[in-house]
C-alpha positions as CSV (number, residue, x, y, z in Angstrom):
1,M,-19.1,-0.9,-14.5
2,S,-22.8,0.0,-15.2
3,P,-22.7,4.4,-14.9
4,H,-25.5,5.7,-12.8
5,Q,-28.6,7.9,-13.3
6,S,-26.4,10.9,-12.7
7,Q,-23.6,10.5,-14.9
8,A,-26.0,9.1,-17.4
9,D,-27.7,12.9,-17.6
10,M,-24.8,14.8,-17.7
11,R,-23.6,12.8,-21.2
12,K,-27.1,13.7,-22.4
13,Q,-27.0,17.4,-21.7
14,I,-22.9,17.5,-23.2
15,L,-24.5,15.2,-26.1
16,G,-27.3,18.5,-26.3
17,S,-24.9,20.5,-26.4
18,S,-23.8,20.5,-29.8
19,S,-25.3,21.3,-32.8
20,S,-25.9,17.6,-33.8
21,G,-25.1,13.6,-32.6
22,K,-26.1,10.3,-31.3
23,L,-25.8,8.7,-27.7
24,F,-25.1,5.5,-27.5
25,C,-26.4,2.9,-24.5
26,L,-25.0,-0.4,-24.4
27,Y,-28.1,-1.0,-21.8
28,S,-31.5,-1.0,-21.4
29,E,-34.9,1.4,-21.4
30,E,-35.6,-0.9,-19.4
31,F,-32.6,-1.3,-16.9
32,A,-32.2,2.8,-17.0
33,R,-35.2,3.1,-15.5
34,K,-34.9,0.3,-12.7
35,D,-31.9,-1.7,-12.1
36,M,-29.4,1.7,-12.1
37,R,-29.1,3.7,-8.7
38,P,-29.7,7.0,-9.2
39,L,-26.1,8.5,-7.3
40,K,-23.0,7.6,-7.5
41,P,-21.9,6.8,-3.9
42,A,-19.7,8.9,-2.3
43,E,-16.6,8.2,-2.1
44,M,-16.3,8.4,1.8
45,Q,-18.9,5.5,2.1
46,E,-17.1,3.4,-0.1
47,A,-13.1,3.8,0.6
48,N,-10.3,3.2,3.0
49,L,-11.4,6.0,5.9
50,T,-7.1,5.4,8.2
51,S,-5.9,8.8,6.4
52,M,-9.6,10.0,7.1
53,V,-9.4,9.5,11.2
54,L,-5.7,10.4,11.2
55,F,-6.1,13.6,10.0
56,L,-9.4,14.2,12.5
57,K,-7.2,13.3,15.2
58,R,-4.9,15.4,14.1
59,I,-7.3,18.6,13.8
60,D,-8.3,17.8,17.9
61,I,-12.1,16.1,16.4
62,A,-13.4,13.6,18.7
63,G,-15.9,11.6,18.9
64,L,-16.4,10.7,15.1
65,G,-19.6,8.7,15.8
66,H,-21.4,12.5,16.3
67,C,-19.1,14.4,13.7
68,D,-22.1,15.9,10.7
69,F,-20.9,13.9,8.1
70,M,-22.2,14.6,4.6
71,N,-22.4,11.2,3.5
72,R,-21.6,9.5,7.0
73,P,-20.2,6.3,6.1
74,A,-21.3,3.1,7.9
75,P,-20.0,3.3,11.7
76,E,-17.9,-0.7,11.1
77,S,-15.4,1.6,8.1
78,L,-14.8,4.0,11.3
79,M,-14.6,1.0,13.5
80,Q,-12.1,-0.5,11.1
81,A,-10.1,2.5,11.3
82,L,-9.4,3.3,14.6
83,E,-7.9,-0.4,14.6
84,D,-6.1,-0.1,12.0
85,L,-4.7,2.9,13.7
86,D,-4.1,1.3,17.2
87,Y,-2.0,-1.4,15.3
88,L,0.4,0.6,13.7
89,A,0.4,2.8,17.5
90,A,-1.3,5.3,16.9
91,L,-3.3,5.7,18.9
92,D,-2.9,5.6,22.3
93,N,-4.7,4.0,25.5
94,D,-7.3,6.8,24.8
95,G,-7.8,7.4,21.7
96,N,-6.1,10.1,20.8
97,L,-2.9,9.5,18.7
98,S,-0.1,9.3,20.7
99,E,3.3,10.2,20.0
100,F,3.7,8.7,17.0
101,G,0.4,9.0,15.5
102,I,1.5,12.7,15.5
103,I,4.3,12.1,13.5
104,M,3.1,9.7,11.1
105,S,0.2,13.1,10.4
106,E,2.9,14.9,9.5
107,F,3.3,12.2,6.5
108,P,0.3,12.9,3.7
109,L,0.7,9.7,3.2
110,D,-1.5,6.4,3.8
111,P,-0.2,6.1,7.6
112,Q,0.6,2.1,6.9
113,L,3.7,4.2,4.4
114,S,4.3,7.0,7.6
115,K,5.1,4.1,9.0
116,S,7.2,2.8,7.4
117,I,9.4,5.9,7.4
118,L,9.3,5.8,10.9
119,A,10.4,2.6,11.3
120,S,12.7,2.9,8.2
121,C,14.5,5.4,10.4
122,E,15.9,2.7,13.4
123,F,16.3,0.4,10.3
124,D,18.9,3.1,8.5
125,C,16.8,3.3,5.2
126,V,15.2,5.9,5.5
127,E,16.7,7.4,1.7
128,E,15.3,3.7,0.5
129,M,11.7,4.3,1.7
130,L,11.4,7.8,0.5
131,T,11.7,6.8,-3.2
132,I,9.8,3.5,-2.4
133,A,7.1,5.9,-0.5
134,A,7.5,8.3,-4.0
135,M,6.9,5.8,-6.6
136,V,3.5,3.5,-5.0
137,T,2.1,7.1,-3.9
138,A,2.4,8.5,-7.6
139,P,0.6,7.3,-10.7
140,S,2.1,3.9,-11.2
141,C,5.6,4.5,-13.9
142,F,4.7,2.0,-16.5
143,S,3.5,3.2,-19.4
144,N,0.3,1.9,-21.0
145,L,1.3,-0.3,-23.8
146,P,0.0,-0.2,-27.6
147,H,-0.9,-3.3,-28.7
148,G,2.2,-5.8,-30.5
149,A,4.6,-3.6,-27.6
150,E,5.0,-6.1,-24.8
151,E,6.8,-8.6,-26.0
152,A,9.7,-5.5,-25.8
153,A,8.5,-3.5,-22.9
154,L,8.6,-6.8,-20.7
155,T,12.3,-6.8,-22.2
156,C,13.0,-3.6,-20.7
157,W,11.6,-3.8,-17.3
158,K,13.7,-7.7,-16.8
159,T,16.6,-4.4,-17.1
160,F,15.0,-3.0,-13.7
161,L,14.3,-6.4,-12.3
162,H,15.7,-6.5,-8.7
163,P,15.6,-10.1,-6.5
164,E,13.9,-9.0,-3.5
165,G,10.8,-7.9,-4.8
166,D,8.5,-5.1,-6.6
167,H,9.4,-2.9,-4.2
168,F,13.4,-3.5,-4.7
169,T,12.6,-3.0,-9.0
170,L,10.8,0.4,-8.3
171,I,13.8,2.5,-6.2
172,N,16.1,0.8,-9.5
173,I,13.7,2.3,-12.2
174,Y,13.6,5.6,-9.9
175,K,17.6,5.5,-9.4
176,A,18.2,5.0,-13.3
177,Y,15.6,7.5,-14.2
178,Q,17.5,9.7,-12.0
179,D,20.0,9.0,-13.0
180,V,19.8,10.1,-16.9
181,A,18.1,12.9,-15.6
182,L,21.0,14.4,-14.0
183,N,23.1,13.8,-16.6
184,S,21.0,14.3,-19.7
185,T,20.9,18.2,-22.0
186,S,17.6,18.5,-22.5
187,E,14.2,17.1,-20.7
188,H,13.7,15.7,-23.9
189,C,16.7,13.1,-23.6
190,V,15.2,11.9,-20.8
191,E,12.4,11.6,-22.1
192,K,13.8,9.9,-24.9
193,W,14.9,6.6,-22.1
194,C,11.5,6.4,-20.9
195,H,9.7,6.3,-24.1
196,D,12.8,3.8,-25.5
197,Y,11.8,2.1,-22.0
198,F,8.5,2.1,-21.8
199,L,8.0,4.3,-18.5
200,N,6.2,6.8,-17.8
201,C,7.3,10.0,-17.7
202,C,4.9,12.1,-16.0
203,A,4.9,9.7,-13.0
204,L,8.8,9.8,-12.2
205,R,8.9,13.7,-13.0
206,M,5.5,13.4,-10.4
207,A,7.4,11.0,-7.9
208,D,10.4,13.2,-8.2
209,V,8.5,16.2,-7.1
210,I,7.0,13.6,-3.5
211,R,10.2,12.0,-3.0
212,A,11.3,15.8,-2.4
213,E,9.0,16.8,-0.5
214,L,8.9,14.0,1.6
215,L,12.2,14.3,2.4
216,E,11.8,18.1,3.0
217,I,8.7,16.9,6.0
218,V,11.9,14.4,7.3
219,K,14.3,17.5,7.8
220,R,12.0,19.7,9.4
221,I,10.8,17.7,11.5
222,E,14.5,16.7,12.1
223,L,14.5,12.5,11.8
224,P,17.8,10.0,11.8
225,C,18.5,9.7,7.8
226,A,20.9,7.8,7.2
227,E,23.4,7.5,4.2
228,P,21.9,5.5,1.6
229,A,23.3,2.1,1.3
230,F,21.5,-0.4,-1.7
231,G,22.8,-3.8,-2.9
232,S,23.7,-4.8,0.2
233,K,21.6,-7.8,2.1
234,E,22.0,-5.6,4.9
235,N,19.8,-2.8,3.4
236,A,17.6,-5.8,1.8
237,L,16.7,-6.4,5.7
238,N,16.5,-3.3,6.8
239,I,13.9,-2.3,4.0
240,K,11.9,-4.9,3.9
241,K,12.0,-4.5,8.3
242,A,10.2,-1.4,7.5
243,L,7.9,-2.2,5.0
244,L,6.3,-5.1,7.5
245,S,6.1,-2.7,10.4
246,G,3.6,0.0,8.3
247,H,2.0,-2.5,6.4
248,F,2.3,-5.9,8.4
249,M,-2.0,-6.3,7.7
250,Q,-1.1,-6.5,3.4
251,I,0.4,-9.9,4.0
252,A,-0.2,-13.6,1.5
253,R,0.3,-16.4,1.1
254,D,0.8,-19.1,-2.2
255,V,-1.3,-21.9,-0.5
256,D,-1.1,-23.7,-3.2
257,G,2.1,-23.1,-5.0
258,S,0.5,-22.4,-8.3
259,G,0.4,-18.6,-7.1
260,N,-3.3,-18.2,-5.7
261,Y,-2.2,-16.3,-2.0
262,L,-4.9,-16.0,0.6
263,M,-5.0,-12.8,1.9
264,L,-4.4,-13.5,6.1
265,T,-6.8,-10.8,7.3
266,H,-9.3,-11.1,4.8
267,K,-9.1,-14.8,4.2
268,Q,-9.9,-13.6,0.1
269,V,-7.7,-15.1,-2.9
270,A,-6.3,-13.3,-4.7
271,Q,-3.1,-13.4,-7.7
272,L,-0.2,-11.4,-8.0
273,H,-0.7,-8.9,-10.5
274,P,0.9,-9.8,-14.3
275,L,3.7,-6.4,-14.1
276,S,4.6,-7.9,-11.0
277,G,8.0,-8.9,-11.3
278,Y,7.2,-12.1,-10.0
279,S,4.9,-13.0,-12.6
280,I,7.6,-11.8,-15.4
281,S,10.0,-13.9,-14.1
282,K,7.4,-17.1,-13.3
283,K,9.1,-17.1,-9.1
284,M,6.0,-17.4,-7.7
285,P,7.6,-16.8,-3.5
286,E,4.6,-18.3,-0.5
287,W,4.5,-14.8,1.9
288,V,4.4,-11.7,-0.3
289,L,4.4,-8.6,1.1
290,F,1.8,-6.6,-0.6
291,H,1.3,-3.1,-1.5
292,K,-2.5,-3.1,-3.0
293,F,-5.5,-4.8,-3.6
294,S,-7.8,-4.5,-6.2
295,I,-10.7,-6.5,-6.9
296,S,-11.0,-6.8,-10.4
297,E,-11.7,-10.5,-12.1
298,N,-9.0,-11.9,-11.1
299,N,-8.6,-9.7,-8.0
300,Y,-4.8,-9.3,-8.1
301,V,-2.2,-8.2,-5.6
302,R,0.2,-5.3,-7.2
303,I,3.2,-4.2,-6.0
304,T,4.7,-7.4,-3.9
305,S,8.0,-8.4,-2.2
306,E,8.6,-11.6,-0.6
307,I,9.3,-11.6,2.9
308,S,9.8,-14.7,6.0
309,P,6.9,-16.0,8.3
310,E,9.7,-15.8,10.5
311,L,10.4,-11.9,9.6
312,F,6.2,-11.4,9.8
313,M,6.9,-13.1,13.8
314,Q,8.9,-10.7,14.3
315,L,8.0,-7.5,13.2
316,A,3.9,-7.6,13.6
317,P,2.5,-6.9,16.5
318,P,1.2,-9.8,19.2
319,Y,-2.2,-8.8,19.0
320,Y,-2.5,-8.7,15.5
321,F,-1.5,-11.5,15.1
322,S,-3.4,-12.7,18.0
323,N,-6.6,-11.1,16.3
324,L,-6.1,-13.2,13.3
325,P,-8.8,-15.2,12.0
326,P,-7.9,-18.9,12.0
327,S,-6.1,-20.5,9.6
328,E,-3.7,-22.3,7.9
329,S,-1.4,-19.4,7.5
330,K,-1.5,-19.2,11.1
331,D,-1.2,-22.1,12.2
332,I,2.0,-22.2,10.5
333,L,2.8,-19.4,11.8
334,H,2.2,-20.6,15.2
335,Q,5.1,-23.0,14.0
336,V,7.5,-20.4,13.4
337,M,6.5,-18.4,16.8
338,D,7.7,-22.0,18.7
339,H,10.6,-22.2,17.0
340,L,11.4,-18.9,17.7
341,S,10.9,-18.5,21.7
342,P,10.9,-21.2,24.1
343,L,8.3,-20.5,26.0
344,S,5.1,-23.2,25.0
345,T,2.3,-22.9,22.7
346,T,0.2,-21.9,25.8
347,K,2.5,-20.0,27.7
348,K,2.7,-17.7,24.7
349,E,-1.7,-17.5,24.2
350,Q,-1.3,-17.1,28.0
351,K,0.4,-14.2,27.1
352,M,-1.1,-12.3,24.8
353,C,-4.6,-12.8,26.2
354,E,-2.6,-11.0,29.3
355,K,-3.0,-6.8,30.0
356,C,-2.2,-4.5,27.6
357,P,1.1,-2.0,28.7
358,E,0.3,1.4,29.4
359,T,1.0,2.9,26.3
360,T,0.1,1.7,23.1
361,E,3.4,2.4,21.8
362,Q,5.3,0.3,24.6
363,R,3.1,-2.2,22.9
364,C,3.6,-1.8,19.1
365,T,7.2,-0.8,19.6
366,I,9.1,-0.9,16.3
367,Q,11.6,-3.4,16.4
């Protein structure tokens, strides 16, 4: 990615402050003069705006189209953020925050994660969901590997792999780190353990701090919190239900059996990240829920866990499913819906097109 003119000028100024030096540019003067953009676009004009819009709604700023932004985001981005919040049941019919939305705004997280934490209260997996939220919010817990250490690192990381997916692997890593931290006599022992397993100790410490803050919020707003039951099949299913309640917009399907995943919403093709447990074990599930999509040479989806189409149809809002673009994946989900319900496809489509219930909570009730 080429720098912007402002970045290049700043580097020249930094160099000029020293007594001597040379600046080597991997681009021509003509490129810098004609093709290089003068300034880097503001993050608000490129980033997902869902969290920002939720915050503005919480501080009671209405009429986002009339807000005096320093760098105005595209109207389409604002509308997409409002649509996503509506799918998450964060807005009422008037476009104001619903009861769900008010509680979601208490968490300094992406709205999808906040919704998953709220759902985990119903599915009795709050402790596990808080761990997942902390681990995906903190920097990657995997260390940058020195040359030649890849095989040794993969051998160590395999000890943490969970068959249900990467979200569960993150819980295993956090629990192992916590056990070492509680039983160690010094920080040096913890750091050595992280070094031996090629894990980022600073990232795990940050995840520990984030989790403690999230737990304080859960207690402060008096959300129900069941005893942890990680390891049972019922608990694994409940964790997936909680994840799907907030991340139903982040689903992909392996369309050819070779690891080419087509996302339901944007119809973009991506591969599993090399650090995914599925990539390490060479077992590619057909349907996955992913935490993040990064545009790169291979368009990776990161932090993935296997789900079933039946579970997706049970937890995704019907009006979200009806708005998905036509695809083979949607046709498969239609067939799943036919098996789940005695209604015919025609009747279901008519039901989806009927007038929505009076409240957003009724439309997007956590199952």
